[in-house]
All heavy atoms as an XYZ file, in Angstrom:
827
protein
N      26.165    -18.583    -25.804
C      25.257    -17.464    -25.556
C      23.982    -17.646    -26.378
O      24.026    -18.014    -27.539
C      25.967    -16.162    -25.932
C      25.179    -14.942    -25.626
S      26.237    -13.484    -25.839
C      25.055    -12.239    -25.533
N      22.819    -17.379    -25.782
C      21.558    -17.540    -26.476
C      21.356    -16.402    -27.461
O      21.706    -15.262    -27.204
C      20.404    -17.523    -25.475
C      20.390    -18.712    -24.556
C      19.192    -18.670    -23.615
O      18.204    -17.974    -23.926
O      19.267    -19.332    -22.584
N      20.765    -16.756    -28.602
C      20.421    -15.725    -29.563
C      18.930    -15.449    -29.448
O      18.120    -16.365    -29.407
C      20.762    -16.160    -31.005
O      20.064    -17.371    -31.297
C      22.253    -16.390    -31.150
N      18.584    -14.204    -29.355
C      17.195    -13.789    -29.243
C      16.898    -12.871    -30.411
O      17.635    -11.923    -30.659
C      16.954    -13.056    -27.899
C      15.528    -12.589    -27.786
C      17.330    -13.955    -26.735
N      15.817    -13.165    -31.148
C      15.520    -12.324    -32.305
C      14.900    -10.992    -31.875
O      14.484    -10.818    -30.741
C      14.647    -13.077    -33.320
C      13.239    -13.352    -32.821
O      12.626    -12.510    -32.171
N      12.714    -14.516    -33.132
N      14.849    -10.080    -32.824
C      14.379     -8.725    -32.521
C      12.926     -8.727    -32.059
O      12.551     -7.960    -31.163
C      14.545     -7.836    -33.746
N      12.093     -9.599    -32.634
C      10.690     -9.682    -32.222
C      10.549    -10.100    -30.775
O       9.718     -9.564    -30.038
N      11.376    -11.056    -30.348
C      11.327    -11.488    -28.954
C      11.804    -10.384    -28.017
O      11.263    -10.222    -26.925
C      12.154    -12.756    -28.753
C      11.498    -13.998    -29.325
C      12.352    -15.226    -29.136
O      13.580    -15.159    -29.196
N      11.709    -16.351    -28.921
N      12.815     -9.636    -28.442
C      13.305     -8.522    -27.618
C      12.220     -7.460    -27.455
O      12.029     -6.922    -26.360
C      14.563     -7.909    -28.234
C      15.779     -8.810    -28.170
S      16.287     -9.193    -26.486
C      16.886     -7.599    -25.954
N      11.489     -7.162    -28.535
C      10.407     -6.179    -28.456
C       9.285     -6.688    -27.558
O       8.717     -5.932    -26.765
C       9.884     -5.849    -29.851
C      10.845     -5.003    -30.659
S      10.364     -4.685    -32.378
C       8.623     -4.564    -32.339
N       8.960     -7.980    -27.668
C       7.917     -8.572    -26.829
C       8.325     -8.546    -25.368
O       7.519     -8.209    -24.491
C       7.645    -10.014    -27.258
O       7.160    -10.054    -28.576
N       9.573     -8.888    -25.088
C      10.073     -8.859    -23.714
C       9.993     -7.440    -23.160
O       9.548     -7.226    -22.025
C      11.501     -9.395    -23.656
C      12.164     -9.432    -22.282
C      11.370    -10.296    -21.312
C      13.598     -9.924    -22.393
N      10.378     -6.460    -23.943
C      10.323     -5.059    -23.498
C       8.880     -4.641    -23.212
O       8.612     -3.954    -22.218
C      10.953     -4.150    -24.545
N       7.927     -5.068    -24.056
C       6.517     -4.723    -23.839
C       5.999     -5.367    -22.553
O       5.278     -4.734    -21.776
C       5.678     -5.172    -25.026
N       6.364     -6.615    -22.310
C       5.952     -7.298    -21.083
C       6.570     -6.635    -19.857
O       5.915     -6.484    -18.821
C       6.346     -8.774    -21.139
C       5.544     -9.638    -22.105
C       6.235    -10.975    -22.317
C       4.120     -9.834    -21.598
N       7.833     -6.228    -19.972
C       8.517     -5.592    -18.842
C       7.917     -4.235    -18.491
O       8.028     -3.792    -17.352
C      10.009     -5.462    -19.132
C      10.728     -6.794    -19.072
C      12.153     -6.713    -19.554
O      12.495     -5.929    -20.440
N      13.001     -7.555    -18.969
N       7.252     -3.574    -19.433
C       6.559     -2.320    -19.116
C       5.396     -2.591    -18.169
O       5.046     -1.754    -17.345
C       6.074     -1.624    -20.388
C       7.185     -0.890    -21.121
C       6.656      0.051    -22.185
N       6.029     -0.620    -23.309
C       6.680     -1.128    -24.349
N       8.001     -1.039    -24.420
N       6.026     -1.714    -25.329
N       4.786     -3.770    -18.277
C       3.684     -4.135    -17.382
C       4.188     -4.789    -16.103
O       3.547     -4.696    -15.072
C       2.724     -5.082    -18.090
C       2.030     -4.437    -19.251
C       1.035     -5.363    -19.916
O       0.977     -6.547    -19.637
N       0.246     -4.809    -20.806
N       5.316     -5.495    -16.189
C       5.879     -6.197    -15.033
C       7.401     -6.146    -15.138
O       8.004     -6.940    -15.848
C       5.392     -7.648    -15.006
C       5.927     -8.439    -13.825
O       6.813     -7.955    -13.082
O       5.463     -9.581    -13.646
N       8.048     -5.226    -14.439
C       9.502     -5.063    -14.564
C      10.301     -6.257    -14.042
O      11.499     -6.346    -14.298
C       9.799     -3.809    -13.745
C       8.651     -3.662    -12.820
C       7.459     -4.256    -13.517
N       9.659     -7.199    -13.340
C      10.369     -8.368    -12.821
C      10.508     -9.493    -13.849
O      11.201    -10.464    -13.603
C       9.677     -8.898    -11.561
C       9.735     -7.916    -10.419
C       8.615     -7.185    -10.062
C      10.923     -7.713     -9.716
C       8.675     -6.270     -9.017
C      10.987     -6.804     -8.676
C       9.854     -6.085     -8.336
O       9.922     -5.176     -7.307
N       9.839     -9.362    -14.999
C      10.004    -10.370    -16.052
C      11.407    -10.233    -16.615
O      11.830     -9.149    -17.001
C       8.947    -10.185    -17.158
C       7.547    -10.443    -16.597
C       9.239    -11.109    -18.343
C       6.427    -10.121    -17.567
N      12.147    -11.350    -16.629
C      13.524    -11.267    -17.102
C      13.859    -12.220    -18.238
O      14.946    -12.148    -18.790
C      14.516    -11.450    -15.941
C      14.326    -12.756    -15.208
O      13.565    -13.617    -15.619
N      15.016    -12.894    -14.097
N      12.927    -13.115    -18.618
C      13.240    -14.043    -19.706
C      11.957    -14.623    -20.285
O      11.068    -15.041    -19.549
C      14.122    -15.176    -19.184
C      14.556    -16.161    -20.241
C      15.461    -17.221    -19.647
C      15.945    -18.174    -20.724
N      16.766    -19.253    -20.138
N      11.867    -14.643    -21.622
C      10.768    -15.340    -22.290
C      11.127    -16.813    -22.389
O      12.214    -17.166    -22.835
C      10.545    -14.780    -23.700
C       9.894    -13.419    -23.803
C       9.759    -13.001    -25.256
C       8.538    -13.424    -23.129
N      10.207    -17.675    -21.973
C      10.445    -19.110    -22.029
C       9.767    -19.764    -23.225
O      10.273    -20.728    -23.778
C       9.951    -19.775    -20.736
C      10.602    -19.259    -19.454
C       9.952    -19.902    -18.245
C      12.104    -19.511    -19.480
N       8.594    -19.224    -23.615
C       7.882    -19.768    -24.770
C       6.884    -18.732    -25.264
O       6.414    -17.892    -24.499
C       7.159    -21.061    -24.387
C       6.923    -21.988    -25.574
O       7.240    -21.588    -26.727
O       6.435    -23.101    -25.361
N       6.571    -18.821    -26.550
C       5.627    -17.902    -27.180
C       4.756    -18.706    -28.136
O       5.256    -19.556    -28.870
C       6.356    -16.788    -27.972
C       5.357    -15.868    -28.669
C       7.281    -15.996    -27.073
N       3.450    -18.453    -28.099
C       2.516    -19.047    -29.048
C       1.758    -17.906    -29.701
O       1.213    -17.048    -29.013
C       1.534    -20.009    -28.341
O       2.288    -21.045    -27.739
C       0.548    -20.602    -29.315
N       1.722    -17.911    -31.020
C       1.205    -16.770    -31.773
C      -0.266    -16.463    -31.620
O      -0.661    -15.307    -31.652
N      -1.122    -17.465    -31.440
C      -2.552    -17.184    -31.370
C      -3.243    -18.139    -30.415
O      -3.215    -19.351    -30.619
C      -3.199    -17.300    -32.755
C      -4.700    -17.077    -32.783
C      -5.115    -15.684    -32.332
O      -4.419    -14.711    -32.596
N      -6.229    -15.574    -31.649
N      -3.837    -17.586    -29.366
C      -4.651    -18.355    -28.429
C      -5.935    -17.578    -28.157
O      -5.997    -16.369    -28.380
C      -3.922    -18.633    -27.094
C      -2.661    -19.443    -27.305
C      -3.612    -17.359    -26.353
N      -6.957    -18.271    -27.700
C      -8.213    -17.647    -27.289
C      -8.573    -18.197    -25.914
O      -8.384    -19.387    -25.643
C      -9.323    -17.936    -28.286
N      -9.072    -17.347    -25.043
C      -9.435    -17.738    -23.684
C     -10.928    -18.005    -23.605
O     -11.745    -17.194    -24.052
C      -9.058    -16.628    -22.702
C      -9.327    -16.923    -21.235
C      -8.411    -18.040    -20.729
C      -9.145    -15.667    -20.398
N     -11.271    -19.158    -23.039
C     -12.653    -19.541    -22.780
C     -12.810    -19.771    -21.280
O     -11.881    -20.236    -20.624
C     -13.008    -20.839    -23.508
C     -13.132    -20.710    -24.997
C     -12.005    -20.604    -25.803
C     -14.377    -20.694    -25.611
C     -12.119    -20.492    -27.178
C     -14.502    -20.586    -26.983
C     -13.367    -20.481    -27.761
O     -13.477    -20.367    -29.121
N     -13.979    -19.467    -20.755
C     -14.314    -19.776    -19.366
C     -15.391    -20.846    -19.352
O     -16.288    -20.842    -20.206
C     -14.840    -18.546    -18.628
C     -13.751    -17.569    -18.275
O     -12.622    -17.954    -18.001
N     -14.082    -16.289    -18.291
N     -15.319    -21.750    -18.380
C     -16.328    -22.792    -18.271
C     -17.464    -22.315    -17.398
O     -17.262    -21.901    -16.258
C     -15.732    -24.081    -17.701
C     -16.687    -25.231    -17.749
C     -17.007    -25.818    -18.957
C     -17.283    -25.702    -16.593
C     -17.899    -26.880    -19.017
C     -18.173    -26.758    -16.635
C     -18.486    -27.352    -17.854
N     -18.671    -22.346    -17.940
C     -19.875    -21.982    -17.199
C     -20.465    -23.270    -16.649
O     -21.048    -24.062    -17.390
C     -20.867    -21.274    -18.133
C     -22.142    -20.870    -17.431
O     -22.569    -21.492    -16.464
N     -22.758    -19.816    -17.940
N     -20.284    -23.505    -15.344
C     -20.726    -24.769    -14.750
C     -22.251    -24.884    -14.700
O     -22.783    -25.991    -14.777
C     -20.133    -24.946    -13.352
O     -20.487    -23.869    -12.528
N     -22.964    -23.764    -14.618
C     -24.439    -23.829    -14.598
C     -24.985    -24.279    -15.949
O     -25.911    -25.082    -16.012
C     -25.026    -22.472    -14.210
C     -24.781    -22.108    -12.765
C     -25.377    -20.774    -12.409
C     -25.047    -20.459    -10.951
N     -25.482    -19.125    -10.573
N     -24.405    -23.749    -17.028
C     -24.844    -24.135    -18.375
C     -24.081    -25.353    -18.892
O     -24.433    -25.899    -19.939
C     -24.655    -22.960    -19.330
N     -23.030    -25.754    -18.168
C     -22.178    -26.885    -18.551
C     -21.615    -26.706    -19.963
O     -21.680    -27.618    -20.797
C     -22.941    -28.210    -18.432
C     -21.983    -29.384    -18.354
O     -20.901    -29.279    -17.778
N     -22.366    -30.496    -18.947
N     -21.088    -25.494    -20.214
C     -20.519    -25.220    -21.535
C     -19.404    -24.186    -21.435
O     -19.310    -23.443    -20.467
C     -21.592    -24.739    -22.508
C     -22.196    -23.401    -22.144
C     -23.320    -22.977    -23.071
O     -23.819    -23.813    -23.835
O     -23.692    -21.798    -23.011
N     -18.556    -24.181    -22.470
C     -17.462    -23.213    -22.562
C     -17.972    -21.947    -23.216
O     -18.710    -21.998    -24.206
C     -16.311    -23.806    -23.378
C     -15.623    -24.913    -22.654
C     -15.835    -26.249    -22.807
C     -14.626    -24.779    -21.646
N     -15.033    -26.962    -21.952
C     -14.271    -26.073    -21.231
C     -13.993    -23.696    -21.052
C     -13.318    -26.313    -20.254
C     -13.040    -23.929    -20.075
C     -12.706    -25.229    -19.685
N     -17.552    -20.801    -22.675
C     -17.948    -19.502    -23.217
C     -16.698    -18.722    -23.597
O     -15.786    -18.572    -22.787
C     -18.749    -18.717    -22.180
C     -20.031    -19.405    -21.783
C     -20.763    -18.708    -20.651
O     -20.124    -17.913    -19.913
O     -21.963    -18.971    -20.492
N     -16.680    -18.247    -24.844
C     -15.528    -17.483    -25.325
C     -15.502    -16.126    -24.637
O     -16.521    -15.479    -24.466
C     -15.611    -17.302    -26.839
C     -14.353    -16.747    -27.449
C     -14.447    -16.813    -28.964
C     -13.155    -16.440    -29.625
N     -12.549    -15.211    -29.205
N     -14.315    -15.710    -24.217
C     -14.147    -14.387    -23.610
C     -13.699    -13.405    -24.689
O     -13.542    -13.771    -25.859
C     -13.077    -14.423    -22.496
O     -11.800    -14.667    -23.094
C     -13.388    -15.493    -21.460
N     -13.467    -12.194    -24.294
C     -12.961    -11.163    -25.211
C     -11.449    -11.068    -25.133
O     -10.881     -9.996    -25.343
C     -13.612     -9.814    -24.893
C     -15.101     -9.783    -25.176
C     -15.404     -9.942    -26.660
O     -14.735     -9.305    -27.492
O     -16.316    -10.727    -26.983
N     -10.793    -12.178    -24.792
C      -9.338    -12.186    -24.703
C      -8.779    -13.202    -25.685
O      -9.052    -14.400    -25.581
C      -8.861    -12.506    -23.266
C      -9.355    -11.430    -22.295
C      -7.338    -12.623    -23.222
C      -9.053    -11.701    -20.840
N      -8.032    -12.706    -26.661
C      -7.303    -13.581    -27.576
C      -6.100    -12.822    -28.113
O      -6.120    -11.604    -28.235
C      -8.187    -14.105    -28.701
C      -8.744    -13.074    -29.642
C      -9.607    -13.701    -30.721
O     -10.676    -14.233    -30.397
O      -9.183    -13.653    -31.894
N      -5.054    -13.569    -28.384
C      -3.832    -12.935    -28.863
C      -2.641    -13.850    -28.660
O      -2.773    -15.079    -28.665
N      -1.485    -13.254    -28.457
C      -0.239    -14.002    -28.293
C      -0.052    -14.392    -26.837
O      -0.245    -13.578    -25.934
C       0.952    -13.151    -28.761
O       0.718    -12.746    -30.115
C       2.250    -13.927    -28.699
N       0.330    -15.653    -26.610
C       0.603    -16.172    -25.274
C       2.098    -16.154    -25.024
O       2.876    -16.677    -25.834
C       0.084    -17.606    -25.144
C       0.494    -18.361    -23.872
C      -0.215    -17.783    -22.655
C       0.196    -19.844    -24.021
N       2.502    -15.537    -23.923
C       3.901    -15.489    -23.510
C       4.044    -16.196    -22.167
O       3.316    -15.901    -21.230
C       4.376    -14.038    -23.338
C       4.335    -13.234    -24.595
C       3.236    -12.446    -24.902
C       5.406    -13.262    -25.484
C       3.201    -11.695    -26.063
C       5.377    -12.521    -26.649
C       4.272    -11.737    -26.938
N       4.981    -17.135    -22.091
C       5.340    -17.786    -20.837
C       6.709    -17.240    -20.469
O       7.610    -17.190    -21.308
C       5.387    -19.321    -20.976
C       5.741    -19.971    -19.645
C       4.058    -19.852    -21.501
N       6.880    -16.819    -19.219
C       8.110    -16.110    -18.853
C       8.590    -16.468    -17.460
O       7.856    -17.016    -16.639
C       7.908    -14.597    -18.958
C       6.653    -14.102    -18.303
C       6.588    -13.906    -16.931
C       5.523    -13.836    -19.062
C       5.430    -13.459    -16.325
C       4.351    -13.388    -18.464
C       4.310    -13.197    -17.100
O       3.161    -12.752    -16.513
N       9.848    -16.121    -17.220
C      10.459    -16.224    -15.897
C      10.521    -14.824    -15.298
O      10.622    -13.831    -16.022
C      11.861    -16.819    -15.999
N      10.461    -14.767    -13.962
C      10.514    -13.506    -13.231
C      11.615    -13.577    -12.188
O      11.940    -14.646    -11.686
C       9.176    -13.235    -12.516
C       7.990    -13.167    -13.438
C       6.663    -12.984    -12.672
N       6.545    -11.608    -12.199
C       6.560    -11.255    -10.923
N       6.679    -12.149     -9.968
N       6.453     -9.986    -10.586
N      12.149    -12.420    -11.838
C      13.208    -12.359    -10.829
C      12.645    -12.222     -9.412
O      13.396    -12.124     -8.460
C      14.159    -11.205    -11.133
O      13.455     -9.973    -11.108
N      11.316    -12.223     -9.277
C      10.653    -12.121     -7.978
C       9.571    -13.198     -7.906
O       9.210    -13.793     -8.907
C      10.045    -10.734     -7.804
N       9.042    -13.412     -6.719
C       7.980    -14.394     -6.532
C       6.660    -13.839     -7.055
O       6.357    -12.683     -6.773
C       7.842    -14.733     -5.033
O       9.097    -15.206     -4.573
C       6.798    -15.787     -4.786
N       5.867    -14.595     -7.771
C       6.128    -15.937     -8.278
C       7.151    -15.890     -9.411
O       7.196    -14.918    -10.169
C       4.773    -16.422     -8.777
C       4.056    -15.165     -9.161
C       4.540    -14.109     -8.212
N       7.952    -16.918     -9.530
C       9.083    -16.904    -10.455
C       8.717    -17.219    -11.894
O       9.580    -17.124    -12.779
C      10.174    -17.851     -9.958
C      10.791    -17.357     -8.680
N      11.646    -16.282     -8.628
C      10.636    -17.760     -7.396
C      12.005    -16.056     -7.388
N      11.406    -16.941     -6.605
N       7.462    -17.568    -12.158
C       7.008    -17.825    -13.525
C       5.585    -17.329    -13.683
O       4.837    -17.224    -12.711
C       7.076    -19.320    -13.855
C       8.465    -19.853    -13.816
N       9.015    -20.374    -12.668
C       9.424    -19.907    -14.762
C      10.252    -20.747    -12.913
N      10.532    -20.466    -14.178
N       5.219    -17.034    -14.914
C       3.866    -16.592    -15.198
C       3.603    -16.662    -16.681
O       4.484    -16.987    -17.474
N       2.355    -16.358    -17.042
C       2.046    -16.232    -18.463
C       1.060    -15.102    -18.675
O       0.309    -14.731    -17.779
C       1.572    -17.552    -19.088
C       0.290    -18.116    -18.540
C      -0.936    -17.768    -19.084
C       0.313    -19.032    -17.502
C      -2.112    -18.316    -18.599
C      -0.858    -19.592    -17.009
C      -2.078    -19.232    -17.563
N       1.117    -14.545    -19.874
C       0.272    -13.422    -20.264
C      -0.267    -13.674    -21.656
O       0.453    -14.163    -22.523
C       1.080    -12.104    -20.264
O       1.470    -11.788    -18.923
C       0.282    -10.941    -20.823
N      -1.540    -13.344    -21.860
C      -2.087    -13.263    -23.215
C      -2.194    -11.785    -23.531
O      -2.947    -11.051    -22.875
C      -3.465    -13.934    -23.335
C      -3.381    -15.423    -23.003
C      -4.022    -13.730    -24.753
C      -4.731    -16.139    -22.965
N      -1.399    -11.330    -24.506
C      -1.472     -9.941    -24.955
C      -2.674     -9.834    -25.891
O      -2.641    -10.329    -27.019
C      -0.194     -9.530    -25.682
C       0.997     -9.457    -24.750
S       0.847     -8.116    -23.591
C       2.134     -7.063    -24.184
N      -3.725     -9.223    -25.403
C      -5.021     -9.208    -26.066
C      -5.019     -8.337    -27.321
O      -4.628     -7.171    -27.272
C      -6.070     -8.718    -25.076
C      -7.471     -9.044    -25.493
O      -7.719     -9.570    -26.563
N      -8.404     -8.726    -24.619
N      -5.461     -8.921    -28.419
C      -5.592     -8.161    -29.672
C      -6.946     -7.478    -29.782
O      -7.140     -6.629    -30.655
C      -5.415     -9.101    -30.872
C      -4.020     -9.613    -31.027
C      -3.854    -10.336    -32.367
N      -2.486    -10.795    -32.478
C      -2.122    -12.069    -32.479
N      -3.024    -13.015    -32.410
N      -0.857    -12.399    -32.584
N      -7.896     -7.863    -28.933
C      -9.258     -7.337    -29.043
C      -9.489     -6.099    -28.182
O     -10.421     -5.343    -28.436
C     -10.275     -8.421    -28.659
C     -10.207     -9.714    -29.468
C     -11.239    -10.714    -28.959
C     -10.402     -9.444    -30.948
N      -8.665     -5.915    -27.145
C      -8.810     -4.746    -26.273
C      -7.512     -4.561    -25.495
O      -6.557     -5.308    -25.675
C      -9.988     -4.927    -25.306
O      -9.643     -5.827    -24.270
N      -7.519     -3.605    -24.586
C      -6.332     -3.363    -23.763
C      -6.306     -4.250    -22.523
O      -5.383     -4.175    -21.727
C      -6.266     -1.886    -23.329
O      -7.470     -1.571    -22.638
C      -6.090     -0.976    -24.534
N      -7.341     -5.074    -22.336
C      -7.399     -5.982    -21.178
C      -6.634     -7.264    -21.487
O      -7.098     -8.108    -22.254
C      -8.854     -6.321    -20.846
C      -8.983     -7.276    -19.678
C     -10.408     -7.792    -19.495
O     -11.333     -7.275    -20.121
O     -10.564     -8.734    -18.722
N      -5.450     -7.397    -20.912
C      -4.637     -8.599    -21.086
C      -4.915     -9.571    -19.945
O      -5.337     -9.162    -18.866
C      -3.142     -8.258    -21.083
C      -2.772     -7.365    -22.242
O      -3.277     -7.495    -23.347
N      -1.888     -6.422    -21.984
N      -4.668    -10.847    -20.191
C      -4.733    -11.834    -19.120
C      -3.334    -12.005    -18.564
O      -2.395    -12.257    -19.312
C      -5.240    -13.181    -19.637
C      -5.168    -14.283    -18.578
C      -6.382    -14.222    -17.673
C      -5.022    -15.642    -19.189
N      -3.176    -11.841    -17.258
C      -1.895    -12.058    -16.582
C      -2.139    -13.103    -15.502
O      -3.011    -12.913    -14.644
C      -1.354    -10.756    -15.960
C      -0.059    -11.019    -15.209
C      -1.169     -9.692    -17.029
N      -1.395    -14.198    -15.561
C      -1.609    -15.298    -14.619
C      -0.277    -15.739    -14.027
O       0.611    -16.173    -14.747
C      -2.255    -16.465    -15.356
C      -2.769    -17.560    -14.480
C      -4.047    -17.192    -13.746
O      -5.055    -16.888    -14.396
O      -4.023    -17.201    -12.496
N      -0.119    -15.619    -12.707
C       1.087    -16.149    -12.079
C       1.019    -17.677    -12.062
O      -0.059    -18.253    -11.936
C       1.040    -15.590    -10.659
C      -0.406    -15.317    -10.406
C      -1.018    -14.995    -11.735
N       2.152    -18.326    -12.217
C       2.204    -19.781    -12.113
C       2.637    -20.097    -10.687
O       3.759    -19.785    -10.292
C       3.162    -20.390    -13.147
C       2.653    -20.085    -14.561
C       3.302    -21.891    -12.935
C       3.567    -20.536    -15.665
N       1.713    -20.671     -9.934
C       1.978    -21.001     -8.535
C       1.318    -22.330     -8.191
O       0.758    -23.000     -9.052
C       1.505    -19.865     -7.618
C       0.040    -19.574     -7.786
O      -0.774    -20.472     -8.006
N      -0.320    -18.310     -7.686
N       1.354    -22.701     -6.932
C       0.847    -24.008     -6.501
C      -0.661    -24.142     -6.685
O      -1.183    -25.255     -6.719
C       1.224    -24.269     -5.044
C       0.590    -23.317     -4.055
C       0.976    -23.663     -2.627
C       0.381    -22.707     -1.629
N      -1.056    -22.601     -1.641
N      -1.390    -23.042     -6.829
C      -2.840    -23.086     -6.993
C      -3.273    -23.303     -8.443
O      -4.456    -23.456     -8.711
C      -3.475    -21.798     -6.475
C      -3.278    -21.628     -4.979
O      -3.259    -22.655     -4.271
O      -3.136    -20.478     -4.530
N      -2.338    -23.311     -9.356
C      -2.657    -23.450    -10.775
C      -2.623    -24.920    -11.173
O      -1.656    -25.623    -10.894
C      -1.638    -22.662    -11.595
C      -2.063    -22.145    -12.947
C      -3.281    -21.250    -12.858
C      -0.922    -21.368    -13.577
N      -3.703    -25.392    -11.800
C      -3.787    -26.769    -12.268
C      -3.904    -26.761    -13.785
O      -4.676    -25.985    -14.345
C      -5.025    -27.458    -11.689
C      -5.047    -27.558    -10.191
C      -6.355    -28.156     -9.686
O      -6.977    -28.956    -10.413
O      -6.748    -27.795     -8.576
N      -3.141    -27.643    -14.457
C      -3.170    -27.745    -15.916
C      -3.648    -29.119    -16.337
O      -3.387    -30.114    -15.656
C      -1.765    -27.528    -16.506
C      -1.283    -26.121    -16.432
C      -0.436    -25.733    -15.417
C      -1.667    -25.182    -17.372
C       0.027    -24.428    -15.334
C      -1.221    -23.875    -17.297
C      -0.373    -23.505    -16.285
N      -4.326    -29.173    -17.475
C      -4.716    -30.439    -18.080
C      -4.661    -30.258    -19.591
O      -5.266    -29.326    -20.135
C      -6.127    -30.832    -17.645
C      -6.587    -32.151    -18.208
C      -7.998    -32.505    -17.751
O      -8.694    -31.705    -17.132
N      -8.422    -33.702    -18.081
N      -3.944    -31.138    -20.269
C      -3.838    -31.080    -21.731
C      -4.897    -31.982    -22.333
O      -4.943    -33.174    -22.055
C      -2.442    -31.524    -22.186
C      -2.207    -31.486    -23.694
C      -2.385    -30.079    -24.249
C      -0.821    -32.011    -24.022
N      -5.783    -31.385    -23.131
C      -6.761    -32.124    -23.937
C      -6.561    -31.635    -25.358
O      -7.241    -30.724    -25.812
C      -8.187    -31.878    -23.445
C      -8.476    -32.502    -22.109
C      -9.935    -32.363    -21.692
O     -10.772    -31.827    -22.414
N     -10.250    -32.844    -20.520
N      -5.567    -32.210    -26.010
C      -5.109    -31.776    -27.321
C      -6.273    -31.526    -28.266
O      -7.154    -32.372    -28.379
C      -4.176    -32.846    -27.897
C      -3.268    -32.322    -28.984
O      -3.083    -31.095    -29.069
O      -2.755    -33.136    -29.754
N      -6.383    -30.362    -28.890
C      -5.392    -29.295    -28.985
C      -5.564    -28.205    -27.925
O      -5.038    -27.117    -28.069
C      -5.661    -28.718    -30.372
C      -7.157    -28.800    -30.495
C      -7.526    -30.104    -29.791
N      -6.293    -28.476    -26.861
C      -6.579    -27.464    -25.845
C      -5.725    -27.676    -24.595
O      -5.468    -28.798    -24.192
C      -8.056    -27.508    -25.444
C      -8.989    -27.344    -26.598
C      -9.660    -28.434    -27.125
C      -9.185    -26.103    -27.169
C     -10.508    -28.288    -28.198
C     -10.033    -25.938    -28.255
C     -10.699    -27.043    -28.771
N      -5.352    -26.560    -23.974
C      -4.693    -26.586    -22.677
C      -5.669    -25.957    -21.691
O      -6.003    -24.776    -21.801
C      -3.377    -25.810    -22.697
C      -2.649    -25.707    -21.359
C      -2.245    -27.100    -20.859
C      -1.435    -24.810    -21.477
N      -6.160    -26.756    -20.768
C      -7.106    -26.277    -19.772
C      -6.353    -25.937    -18.498
O      -5.383    -26.604    -18.152
C      -8.136    -27.365    -19.465
C      -8.833    -28.008    -20.656
C      -9.768    -29.106    -20.173
C      -9.575    -26.982    -21.473
N      -6.785    -24.903    -17.816
C      -6.184    -24.603    -16.516
C      -7.237    -24.046    -15.582
O      -8.254    -23.507    -15.999
C      -4.980    -23.675    -16.652
C      -5.292    -22.205    -16.768
C      -5.312    -21.399    -15.633
C      -5.534    -21.617    -17.999
C      -5.589    -20.045    -15.728
C      -5.801    -20.270    -18.095
C      -5.833    -19.493    -16.957
O      -6.102    -18.156    -17.047
N      -6.964    -24.225    -14.312
C      -7.829    -23.712    -13.266
C      -6.915    -23.055    -12.237
O      -5.918    -23.634    -11.829
C      -8.634    -24.842    -12.642
C      -9.509    -24.383    -11.512
C     -10.533    -25.386    -11.068
N     -10.012    -26.734    -10.937
C     -10.767    -27.775    -10.658
N     -12.061    -27.623    -10.507
N     -10.229    -28.962    -10.525
N      -7.298    -21.834    -11.825
C      -6.491    -21.145    -10.819
C      -7.185    -21.188     -9.469
O      -8.250    -21.768     -9.328
C      -6.182    -19.698    -11.260
C      -7.427    -18.863    -11.426
O      -8.464    -19.135    -10.846
N      -7.327    -17.825    -12.239
N      -6.602    -20.605     -8.477
C      -7.149    -20.613     -7.130
C      -8.413    -19.792     -6.962
O      -9.032    -19.802     -5.913
N      -8.829    -19.075     -8.010
C     -10.022    -18.222     -7.936
C     -11.294    -18.910     -8.375
O     -12.323    -18.288     -8.471
C      -9.827    -16.967     -8.803
C      -8.666    -16.128     -8.323
O      -8.398    -16.070     -7.128
N      -7.980    -15.492     -9.244
N     -11.217    -20.211     -8.697
C     -12.401    -20.888     -9.190
C     -13.462    -20.991     -8.091
O     -13.180    -20.994     -6.917
C     -12.071    -22.273     -9.764
C     -11.515    -23.242     -8.764
C     -12.355    -24.064     -8.044
C     -10.141    -23.344     -8.553
C     -11.840    -24.957     -7.119
C      -9.630    -24.243     -7.627
C     -10.486    -25.046     -6.907
N     -14.720    -21.104     -8.521
C     -15.851    -21.165     -7.573
C     -16.453    -22.552     -7.596
O     -16.509    -23.224     -8.552
C     -16.919    -20.144     -7.951
C     -16.384    -18.755     -7.982
N     -16.166    -18.024     -6.833
C     -15.961    -17.977     -8.999
C     -15.671    -16.830     -7.163
N     -15.552    -16.786     -8.473
């Protein structure tokens, strides 16, 4: 049987308040910051989203997703993991592009 610490249980409960289909935390990273790429200026721009990153499983489609619980405001980033999501690791950065890119 898996052991889950109290902090993870509280985090899972907080995520489930926003999405009741989340049923398991897969990974947690304590501090991340979200940047958007501005193609006109050819540079990265910091957003107002930073905080803890949670990767989770869901009991409904899409079956996986991730959330950044924002420490700067109540606006969290919620991203479903689906076929439109592309990842690229450029250590120490994880870049991704979703189906909404222009």
